[in-house]
C-alpha positions as CSV (number, residue, x, y, z in Angstrom):
1,M,16.1,46.5,11.2
2,I,19.6,47.4,12.4
3,I,21.1,46.4,15.8
4,E,24.1,48.3,17.0
5,T,26.7,47.4,19.6
6,E,29.9,49.1,20.7
7,R,32.0,47.7,17.9
8,L,29.5,46.1,15.5
9,I,26.4,46.8,13.4
10,L,24.1,43.9,12.7
11,R,22.1,44.8,9.5
12,P,20.4,43.2,6.6
13,F,22.7,42.0,3.8
14,L,23.4,44.3,0.9
15,S,24.3,43.3,-2.7
16,T,27.8,44.7,-2.1
17,D,28.5,42.1,0.6
18,A,29.4,39.2,-1.7
19,E,33.1,39.5,-1.5
20,D,33.1,39.5,2.3
21,V,30.6,36.6,2.4
22,Y,32.8,34.6,0.0
23,E,35.8,35.2,2.3
24,Y,34.2,33.2,5.2
25,L,32.1,30.8,3.2
26,K,34.8,29.5,0.8
27,A,36.1,27.3,3.7
28,P,33.5,27.0,6.5
29,Q,35.2,26.2,9.8
30,V,32.7,23.7,11.2
31,N,31.0,20.8,9.5
32,C,27.5,22.1,10.1
33,F,28.2,24.8,7.6
34,A,29.7,22.5,4.9
35,S,26.5,22.7,2.8
36,M,27.0,26.5,2.7
37,K,30.5,26.3,1.1
38,L,30.9,28.6,-1.8
39,D,33.4,27.8,-4.7
40,S,33.5,31.2,-6.4
41,L,32.7,34.9,-6.0
42,D,29.8,34.4,-8.5
43,E,28.3,31.9,-6.1
44,A,28.6,34.4,-3.3
45,V,26.8,37.0,-5.4
46,E,23.9,34.6,-5.9
47,E,23.9,33.7,-2.2
48,V,23.8,37.3,-1.2
49,K,20.8,37.9,-3.5
50,K,18.9,35.2,-1.6
51,R,19.5,37.1,1.6
52,L,18.5,40.6,0.5
53,S,14.8,40.3,1.5
54,E,15.7,38.9,4.9
55,T,15.5,42.0,7.1
56,E,14.0,40.8,10.4
57,Y,15.8,37.6,11.4
58,Y,18.9,37.3,9.2
59,F,21.7,39.8,9.8
60,A,25.2,40.5,8.5
61,I,27.6,41.1,11.3
62,T,29.7,44.1,10.3
63,L,32.5,46.1,11.9
64,R,31.3,49.5,13.0
65,G,34.3,51.4,11.7
66,N,34.6,50.2,8.1
67,G,31.4,48.2,7.5
68,K,33.2,45.0,6.6
69,V,31.0,41.9,6.9
70,I,32.7,39.5,9.3
71,G,30.0,37.0,9.7
72,E,26.3,36.4,10.1
73,I,23.6,35.5,12.6
74,E,20.0,34.3,12.1
75,A,17.1,32.7,13.8
76,Y,13.5,32.3,12.8
77,P,10.4,31.9,15.1
78,E,9.3,28.3,15.5
79,S,6.6,26.7,17.5
80,G,7.5,25.5,21.0
81,E,4.9,22.7,20.6
82,P,5.7,20.1,17.9
83,L,2.1,18.8,17.8
84,S,0.2,22.1,18.0
85,D,-2.5,23.3,15.6
86,A,-0.8,25.5,12.9
87,N,-3.6,28.1,13.3
88,E,-3.1,28.4,17.0
89,E,0.6,27.9,17.6
90,I,2.6,30.4,19.4
91,R,5.9,31.0,17.6
92,D,8.1,32.1,20.5
93,T,11.1,29.7,20.2
94,F,14.2,30.5,18.3
95,S,17.3,28.5,17.4
96,P,20.1,30.9,16.3
97,C,22.9,30.1,13.9
98,W,26.0,32.2,13.9
99,M,29.1,32.1,11.8
100,L,32.2,34.4,12.0
101,N,35.1,34.8,9.6
102,S,38.0,32.9,11.2
103,K,40.2,36.1,10.8
104,Y,38.0,37.8,13.4
105,Q,37.5,35.0,15.9
106,G,38.9,35.3,19.4
107,R,38.2,39.0,19.8
108,G,34.7,38.9,21.4
109,Y,32.8,39.8,18.3
110,A,30.7,36.6,18.3
111,F,29.6,37.2,21.9
112,E,28.9,40.9,21.2
113,A,26.8,40.0,18.2
114,A,25.0,37.1,19.8
115,H,24.3,39.0,23.0
116,A,22.7,41.9,21.0
117,F,20.8,39.5,18.8
118,F,19.4,37.6,21.9
119,D,18.3,40.9,23.4
120,Y,16.6,41.8,20.2
121,L,14.8,38.4,20.0
122,F,13.7,38.6,23.7
123,S,12.7,42.3,23.7
124,K,11.4,42.9,20.2
125,K,10.4,39.5,18.7
126,G,8.6,37.9,21.6
127,A,11.1,35.1,22.2
128,R,10.3,32.9,25.2
129,R,13.1,30.4,24.6
130,I,16.3,30.4,22.6
131,Y,18.2,27.2,22.0
132,A,21.3,26.3,20.1
133,Y,23.1,23.2,18.9
134,T,26.8,22.8,18.7
135,E,29.1,19.9,17.8
136,D,30.7,18.3,20.8
137,N,34.2,19.2,19.4
138,N,33.3,22.9,18.8
139,I,34.6,24.1,22.1
140,H,34.5,27.8,21.0
141,S,30.8,27.6,20.3
142,Q,30.1,25.8,23.6
143,R,32.0,28.5,25.5
144,L,30.0,31.2,23.7
145,C,26.7,29.5,24.6
146,E,27.8,29.4,28.3
147,K,29.0,33.0,28.3
148,L,25.6,34.0,26.9
149,G,24.1,32.4,30.0
150,M,22.7,29.4,28.2
151,R,22.5,26.1,30.1
152,R,23.5,22.8,28.7
153,E,20.4,20.7,28.2
154,G,21.7,17.5,26.6
155,L,24.1,15.6,24.5
156,F,22.8,13.8,21.4
157,I,25.0,10.9,20.4
158,E,25.6,10.5,16.6
159,F,22.8,13.0,16.1
160,V,23.4,14.3,12.6
161,S,25.7,14.1,9.6
162,F,26.9,17.0,7.6
163,V,29.9,15.5,5.9
164,K,31.1,12.0,4.8
165,N,33.9,9.8,6.0
166,P,36.7,9.0,3.6
167,D,34.9,5.8,2.6
168,G,31.8,7.7,1.6
169,T,29.6,6.8,4.6
170,P,28.0,9.6,6.7
171,K,30.1,11.0,9.5
172,Y,27.7,11.3,12.4
173,E,28.5,13.9,15.0
174,N,27.6,14.2,18.6
175,T,25.6,17.4,19.3
176,I,25.1,19.4,22.5
177,Q,22.0,21.5,23.0
178,Y,22.0,24.7,25.0
179,A,19.1,27.0,25.9
180,V,18.1,30.1,27.8
181,L,14.6,31.3,28.7
182,K,13.5,34.9,28.6
183,R,13.0,34.8,32.4
184,E,16.7,33.6,32.8
185,W,18.1,36.2,30.4
186,R,20.2,38.9,32.0
187,G,20.6,41.1,28.9
């Protein structure tokens, strides 16, 4: 599957993407991506290999003009009912994760990619609800959620830990949840 916008192409990863992936994963910008940090190009090659079979829900964000991978976006269907019978559950809820190379931030690429991806999830993948989490200090991601028409649903205090404090204890972060329903989407 390929999703095209005015300036971007969202496409499955290719084995030749390792160098570009390493460029933005050698120093992830926010703590929630700390576990994805890559220490070498060899690690990037292995990471890209894992992504090669993901063609429906995991996309490289590439520049239309030169094909450079500047980030990624993904979301998988999940049940909207936490206690539902696995045989009967409707998988119409998605929680996207997006990441952009810091060299390409502030140019509207994240909005363009996420907007197209949300359209895809709502129109082609049966999404009823899309929700996203962002750290309370990640103002750029919060603004992106709001620009996408997502509403702020809640603030979770000391919700999760991705990194450790200098003394080795978990650093718990406050997390904001945003969401938008298909009936609210103005794609």
